[in-house]
C-alpha positions in Angstrom: 123.3 -86.7 31.1 126.4 -88.3 32.1 128.2 -90.1 29.1 129.0 -93.1 31.3 125.1 -93.8 31.6 124.9 -97.5 30.0 122.7 -97.9 26.7 119.7 -100.4 27.1 118.3 -100.0 23.9 119.5 -98.8 20.6 117.2 -97.6 17.5 118.5 -97.3 14.2 116.7 -96.2 11.0 113.4 -97.5 12.5 110.7 -97.0 9.8 106.7 -98.0 9.8 104.3 -97.2 6.9 100.6 -97.5 7.0 98.3 -97.1 3.8 99.0 -93.6 2.8 101.2 -92.4 5.4 104.7 -93.1 7.0 104.1 -93.1 10.5 108.0 -93.5 11.7 110.7 -92.3 9.3 114.3 -93.2 9.7 114.0 -92.8 13.2 117.5 -93.6 15.3 118.5 -93.0 19.1 119.3 -94.3 22.3 117.5 -95.4 25.7 119.8 -95.5 28.6 119.3 -97.3 31.5 118.0 -96.0 35.0 116.6 -92.8 33.1 113.2 -91.1 32.4 113.3 -90.5 28.5 110.7 -88.0 27.5 109.4 -87.9 23.9 107.3 -85.4 22.9 105.5 -83.9 19.6 102.5 -83.2 18.1 99.4 -85.3 17.6 100.5 -87.6 14.1 104.3 -87.1 15.1 104.8 -90.9 15.5 105.5 -91.3 18.9 102.8 -93.8 20.0 103.9 -95.9 16.6 107.2 -95.5 17.7 106.5 -97.2 21.2 104.3 -99.8 19.6 107.1 -100.9 17.8 109.2 -101.3 20.9 106.4 -103.1 22.8 105.7 -105.6 20.0 102.4 -104.2 19.0 103.5 -103.1 15.5 106.5 -105.1 13.5 109.2 -103.0 11.9 109.3 -102.4 8.2 112.9 -101.3 7.9 115.7 -100.8 10.6 117.0 -102.6 13.5 116.9 -102.6 17.4 119.3 -103.7 20.1 118.4 -104.6 23.5 121.4 -104.8 25.9 123.6 -105.2 22.8 121.7 -108.2 21.4 119.2 -107.9 18.5 116.0 -107.4 19.3 112.8 -108.2 16.9 109.6 -109.0 19.1 107.3 -111.4 17.9 104.2 -109.7 19.5 103.5 -108.1 23.0 104.1 -111.1 25.0 107.5 -111.7 23.3 108.3 -107.9 24.6 107.1 -108.6 27.8 109.4 -111.8 28.1 112.3 -109.4 27.4 111.3 -106.8 30.1 109.3 -104.1 27.7 106.0 -103.2 28.8 103.4 -100.1 27.8 100.9 -98.1 29.8 98.8 -97.4 26.4 97.4 -94.0 25.9 94.0 -95.5 25.1 92.7 -97.9 28.3 92.9 -101.5 27.4 91.1 -103.1 30.2 88.5 -105.7 30.6 85.6 -103.6 31.9 83.4 -106.8 33.6 86.4 -108.2 35.2 87.8 -107.2 38.7 90.8 -105.0 39.2 92.7 -108.1 40.1 91.9 -110.0 37.1 92.9 -107.2 35.1 96.4 -106.6 36.6 97.1 -110.1 36.5 95.4 -111.2 33.5 97.3 -114.1 31.6 100.0 -114.2 34.8 97.2 -115.6 37.2 98.2 -117.7 40.2 97.6 -121.2 39.8 96.7 -123.5 42.9 96.1 -127.4 43.2 96.4 -130.4 40.9 93.3 -128.9 38.7 95.5 -125.7 38.1 92.5 -123.6 39.2 93.1 -119.7 39.8 94.1 -119.0 43.3 91.7 -116.0 43.7 92.5 -115.2 47.1 96.0 -115.2 46.5 95.8 -112.9 43.6 93.7 -110.7 45.4 95.8 -110.4 48.4 99.0 -109.9 46.1 96.7 -107.2 44.2 96.0 -105.3 47.3 99.5 -105.1 48.2 100.4 -103.6 44.9 97.7 -101.2 44.9 98.8 -100.5 48.4 102.3 -99.6 47.0 101.2 -97.2 44.7 98.7 -95.4 46.9 95.7 -96.5 44.8 92.9 -97.0 47.2 90.6 -99.1 45.1 89.3 -102.7 46.1 90.9 -105.7 44.2 87.5 -107.5 43.9 85.8 -104.2 42.3 84.7 -104.3 38.8 86.5 -101.9 36.5 83.2 -100.8 34.8 82.7 -99.1 38.3 85.8 -97.1 38.2 86.3 -93.4 36.9 88.7 -93.0 33.6 91.3 -91.7 36.3 91.1 -94.8 38.3 91.1 -97.0 35.2 94.3 -95.5 34.2 96.3 -95.9 37.6 94.9 -99.5 37.2 96.7 -99.8 33.8 99.7 -98.1 35.8 99.5 -101.1 38.3 99.3 -103.9 35.6 102.6 -102.6 34.1 104.3 -102.5 37.3 103.5 -105.4 38.3 105.9 -107.3 35.8 109.8 -107.5 35.5 110.7 -104.5 33.5 113.9 -103.3 32.1 112.1 -100.7 29.9 108.3 -99.2 31.0 106.5 -97.0 28.4 104.1 -94.4 29.6 102.1 -93.3 26.7 100.1 -90.1 28.3 99.9 -91.8 31.8 98.6 -88.5 33.6 95.8 -87.3 31.0 93.3 -88.4 33.1 94.8 -87.9 36.8 94.5 -85.0 39.2 97.5 -83.5 40.7 97.6 -85.6 43.9 97.3 -88.6 41.7 100.3 -87.4 39.3 102.1 -86.8 42.4 102.2 -90.4 43.5 102.9 -91.3 39.8 106.0 -89.3 39.5 107.0 -90.6 43.1 106.7 -94.2 41.7 108.5 -93.3 38.5 111.7 -91.9 40.3 111.8 -95.0 42.4 111.7 -97.2 39.2 114.3 -94.9 37.6 116.5 -95.3 40.8 116.4 -99.1 40.6 117.7 -99.4 37.2 114.7 -99.4 35.1 114.5 -97.5 31.8 111.3 -95.2 31.3 110.1 -93.9 28.1 107.5 -91.0 28.9 105.3 -89.5 26.4 103.4 -86.3 27.6 101.5 -83.5 26.2 101.7 -81.5 29.5 104.6 -79.3 28.9 105.0 -78.6 32.5 105.6 -82.2 33.4 108.9 -82.2 31.3 111.2 -80.8 33.3 109.8 -82.2 36.6 110.0 -85.9 35.5 112.5 -86.2 32.7 116.3 -86.8 32.4 116.5 -86.3 28.6 114.0 -85.0 26.2 113.3 -86.2 22.3 111.5 -84.5 19.8 109.8 -85.8 16.9 107.7 -84.2 14.0 105.9 -85.7 11.2 107.1 -89.3 12.0 111.2 -88.0 12.1 113.2 -88.0 14.5 114.4 -83.9 15.2 116.5 -83.5 18.4 117.5 -85.0 21.9 118.6 -82.7 24.7 118.9 -82.9 28.3 116.0 -81.7 30.4 118.2 -79.7 32.5 119.2 -77.5 29.6 116.0 -77.3 27.9 114.3 -74.3 26.8 110.4 -74.6 26.8 109.9 -72.0 23.9 112.9 -73.8 22.0 111.1 -77.2 22.3 107.3 -76.2 21.3 109.3 -74.3 18.0 110.9 -78.0 17.2 107.7 -79.7 17.9 105.3 -77.6 15.9 107.7 -75.9 13.6 106.1 -72.1 14.1 106.3 -70.0 17.3 103.2 -70.2 20.1 103.7 -67.4 22.2 100.2 -67.0 24.0 98.5 -70.6 24.1 95.4 -69.4 25.6 94.6 -66.5 23.3 92.1 -65.5 25.6 89.6 -62.5 24.3 87.4 -61.7 26.9 83.7 -60.8 25.8 80.9 -58.6 26.8 78.6 -61.4 28.1 75.0 -61.2 27.1 71.7 -63.1 28.3 71.8 -66.1 30.4 72.0 -69.2 28.3 72.1 -71.9 31.1 70.9 -72.2 34.4 70.9 -74.8 36.5 68.7 -75.0 40.1 69.2 -77.3 42.8 70.1 -80.0 40.5 70.8 -83.7 41.9 71.8 -86.8 40.5 74.4 -89.6 40.6 77.4 -88.6 42.6 76.2 -84.9 42.8 73.6 -83.0 44.6 72.0 -79.5 45.4 73.9 -77.9 42.5 73.5 -74.3 41.2 75.3 -72.6 38.4 74.9 -70.3 35.4 76.4 -69.7 32.1 75.9 -66.5 30.2 76.1 -66.3 26.4 79.8 -65.4 25.1 81.0 -66.8 28.7 83.4 -69.5 29.2 82.7 -71.3 32.7 84.9 -73.7 34.2 84.4 -76.7 36.7 87.3 -77.9 38.8 87.8 -80.5 41.4 89.2 -83.7 42.1 88.4 -87.2 40.4 85.2 -88.4 42.2 83.9 -84.8 42.7 81.1 -85.2 40.6 82.2 -82.8 37.7 81.5 -85.4 34.7 78.1 -86.6 36.3 76.9 -83.1 36.3 77.7 -82.5 32.8 76.0 -85.8 31.7 73.1 -85.1 33.6 72.7 -81.5 31.8 73.0 -83.1 28.8 70.4 -86.0 29.5 73.0 -88.6 29.7 72.7 -89.1 33.2 69.2 -89.6 35.1 68.2 -86.3 37.0 67.1 -87.0 40.4 65.6 -83.5 41.3 66.0 -80.0 40.2 66.0 -78.2 37.1 67.8 -77.5 34.0 67.0 -74.1 32.3 68.0 -73.0 28.5 67.6 -69.6 27.6 64.8 -69.0 30.3 62.8 -72.1 29.5 63.0 -75.4 31.5 63.9 -78.4 29.5 64.5 -81.0 31.8 61.8 -83.3 32.5 60.8 -87.1 33.4 61.9 -88.2 29.9 64.7 -85.6 29.1 67.6 -87.7 27.4 70.5 -86.8 25.2 68.0 -86.6 22.0 65.9 -83.7 23.9 69.5 -82.3 24.7 70.9 -81.9 20.9 67.4 -80.9 20.1 67.7 -77.5 22.5 71.0 -77.1 20.6 73.1 -78.6 23.6 76.4 -80.2 22.7 78.6 -82.3 24.9 82.4 -83.5 24.5 82.5 -86.4 26.8 85.8 -87.4 28.6 86.0 -90.7 27.4 86.1 -90.0 23.5 86.8 -93.8 22.7 83.6 -95.2 24.5 81.1 -92.1 24.5 82.2 -89.5 21.9 82.8 -91.7 18.9 82.0 -94.8 16.6 85.7 -95.7 16.1 84.7 -98.3 13.6 82.9 -95.9 11.4 84.5 -93.0 9.1 85.5 -89.6 10.3 82.8 -88.4 7.9 80.2 -90.3 9.2 81.2 -89.5 12.7 81.4 -85.7 11.8 77.7 -86.0 10.5 75.9 -88.0 12.8 74.4 -85.6 15.2 73.5 -83.1 12.2 72.0 -85.3 9.6 68.1 -84.9 11.2 68.7 -81.2 10.9 70.7 -81.0 7.6 68.6 -83.2 5.7 65.0 -82.8 7.2 63.2 -84.7 4.0 65.4 -87.6 5.3 66.9 -88.0 2.2 70.8 -87.7 2.6 72.9 -86.1 0.0 76.4 -87.8 0.0 78.3 -85.2 -2.0 77.0 -82.5 1.0 78.1 -84.5 3.6 81.5 -85.0 2.1 81.9 -81.1 1.6 80.9 -80.3 5.2 83.0 -83.3 6.7 86.2 -82.3 4.5 85.6 -78.4 5.4 85.8 -79.7 9.4 89.2 -81.8 8.4 90.6 -78.7 7.1 89.3 -76.1 9.7 90.6 -78.5 12.6 93.7 -79.7 10.9 92.8 -83.5 11.5 95.8 -85.4 9.7 94.3 -88.0 7.6 94.4 -89.0 4.2 90.6 -89.3 3.4 87.4 -88.3 5.3 86.3 -91.9 4.7 89.1 -93.4 6.9 88.1 -95.1 10.1 88.4 -93.2 13.1 90.1 -95.9 15.0 93.1 -95.3 12.8 93.6 -91.9 13.9 95.7 -91.1 16.8 94.4 -90.3 20.0 94.7 -86.2 19.5 92.9 -86.3 16.1 90.1 -88.7 17.2 89.5 -85.9 19.7 89.0 -83.2 17.2 86.7 -85.2 15.0 84.2 -85.3 18.5 84.8 -81.7 18.4 84.3 -81.0 14.9 81.0 -83.3 15.1 79.7 -80.8 17.6 80.7 -77.7 15.9 78.6 -78.9 12.9 75.5 -78.4 15.3 75.7 -74.3 15.7 74.9 -75.4 19.4 73.9 -72.6 21.9 75.7 -74.2 24.7 78.9 -76.3 24.2 79.7 -78.8 27.3 83.5 -79.8 27.4 84.6 -82.5 29.8 88.8 -82.6 29.4 88.7 -81.1 26.0 92.5 -81.2 25.6 93.0 -84.9 27.0 95.9 -86.4 25.2 96.5 -83.5 22.9 99.6 -81.7 22.0 100.6 -78.2 22.5 100.0 -77.1 19.0 96.5 -78.7 18.7 95.6 -77.3 22.1 96.2 -73.9 21.0 94.1 -74.6 18.4 91.2 -75.7 20.5 91.6 -72.9 22.7 91.2 -70.5 20.0 87.8 -72.4 18.9 86.5 -72.3 22.4 87.3 -68.6 22.2 85.9 -68.2 19.0 82.6 -70.0 20.2 82.4 -67.7 23.0 82.9 -64.7 20.8 79.7 -65.6 18.5 77.8 -65.7 21.5 77.7 -69.2 22.4 78.0 -70.6 26.3 80.9 -72.6 27.2 80.9 -75.1 30.2 84.4 -76.5 30.8 85.8 -79.2 33.0 89.4 -79.4 33.4 91.8 -81.2 35.6 94.6 -78.5 34.3 94.5 -75.8 36.4 96.6 -73.6 34.1 94.0 -74.4 31.4 90.8 -73.3 33.7 92.6 -70.2 34.8 93.7 -69.4 31.4 90.5 -69.9 29.6 87.6 -69.0 31.9 85.8 -66.1 33.0 84.2 -67.8 36.2 85.3 -71.2 37.8 83.1 -73.3 39.8 85.0 -75.6 42.2 83.4 -79.1 43.2 84.0 -81.4 46.3 82.3 -84.7 47.3 79.3 -83.7 44.6 78.8 -80.1 46.3 79.7 -76.7 44.8 82.4 -75.1 47.2 83.4 -72.0 45.3 82.4 -69.7 42.3 85.4 -67.7 41.5 85.6 -64.7 38.9 88.5 -63.9 36.9 90.6 -60.9 38.0 89.4 -61.7 41.6 91.9 -62.0 44.3 90.9 -65.6 45.0 91.4 -66.7 41.4 94.5 -69.1 41.8 95.7 -72.6 41.8 96.1 -72.4 45.3 92.5 -71.5 46.2 90.8 -74.0 43.7 93.0 -76.5 45.2 91.9 -75.6 49.0 88.2 -75.6 47.6 88.4 -78.8 46.1 90.3 -80.7 48.9 89.3 -78.8 52.1 86.0 -77.1 50.9 87.2 -74.1 51.9 89.0 -71.1 50.2 92.8 -70.5 51.2 93.5 -68.1 53.6 
C-alpha cells in the first residue's frame, strides 16, 4: 500500500469494557480512503466490538477517533450514518414481516403528497434498480421471512449500499453465501473501493483475504497485534498471529472403518426437495453440497422432524422412525441431533443462560424423575464450556452477550451432551474463526471415531472435501451426485458442475 494514500479514519487507544471483560484494549491503527482493510482474529478477539464502536452502536470508554482529520464521536447509529459510516452486521437485523424494499429503505422511505405518505411505488422501483445492480434476483415486494439466510444476507448488503458511504463495514458478509454470490459481492466491493470508499472487511474465511484485501490487521484478546499489506501476507504467519499457536492440518481427518448403517433416507419428499435417497454409516462423515435454494437445509430439517415430510421414509438403525406425527421431539428421543444454519433463531434461546441452553435438550434424559439438580447442571455445562473453549466469565451469562463464534459453540455443546447416534450439522463453522474451526473439525472427527454418523451441510467446499468420506450434491431439490473420497471426481470443479449443471464435469 502506497504511503500516498489519504487517511480517512484514525483510531487512537480505543478501549471498551463490558462486565468482567475488556473487549477492546488500547487499539490504535488507521483506515485509508479507497482501500479494503481486512480485520482478522479469533472469536472474542474484539473485531465486532471495535467496528460497532465505529458504527455508533457502542460508546467508547477511552480513546479518540478522527474522521478526515476531525474528532469523531458518534452519538448513535444514525449519527454514524450521517457521517457516512455504515455497517453490515454479522447477525442479521431485518424485519422479517416487512418486504425487502421496506427493509432496505427503513427510516429513509420516500414521501409523497401533502399527507407525507410513503411512496410505495417509487420505493419498490428504486429497490428493484438497486437489487438489479447488485445481481440480486429477488422481488422488492417479497416478505423477508420467505427468504433464505443467504438471500437475507444479500438484503443486508443492499441496505448498507443504498446510503452514501465514506466507510462501509462488512462483518462476515459471506458467511452464508455461495461462491457465485461471493463473486458478485467481491465485484461490488472492488467497485466501491475504486470509487474512493473505504471498506473494513471482517472474515474467518482465510482464502478470501488475499483475494479482496489491500491491508490486513490482526487482533487477539481485544488488542491490536499487527498490520501488513495483503500482497506481502504469509497465511501461516497470519494464523500464528491470530491464535498464538501453530495450526498445520486444520481438518485433522482420521478416516475410520465404518460400521453398520445408522441412517437411511428413502424417496423422501418435502419442502423444496423430492425423491431423495441417501445413507450414512456409523463412523462416517457425509457431506451435502449445493447452491442456495437447492433444498439442503430443508432436507436436514425434515430428517430432524422440524419440517413436514410429504412422502418417503427416515430409517434409523434399520427402524423407520418417520410417521404422520413425527417431529423434533421424536427425533431427539431417537438420538438425532441437529445444529441449524441460523443459530440465532433456531439453535438458541439467546436471552437464556449458557447453562440452560446447553442443558435444554438433555433435561428429560438426565433428570428422569423431573427433579432438576442445579449443581449437576452446573458441572455438566462448566465441563462443556471448558471442553469447547467457550469464552465467557460464567455459565450463567446470557448467550446474547457472546460473540457469534462462541454462540455457535454453545449450540454444538448442547447436542454433544445428548450422546446422539446421528449428528446433522448445517453450516457448522459459519462465522467461526480458523482456530475454532480446527477445534470443531476435531470434535466432528471424534464423534465419527466414537461411532456416530455425521451428516454435514456446508457451502465451504474445501471444508467438505477436507472432512467428508462421501459427498452428496443437490440441485433444485434433487440429488445429482454421490462422490466418494479418493475417487477421481472428488473435486471442487466436479461438485460445482453437479450443483450448477446437474452433471459431472468432463
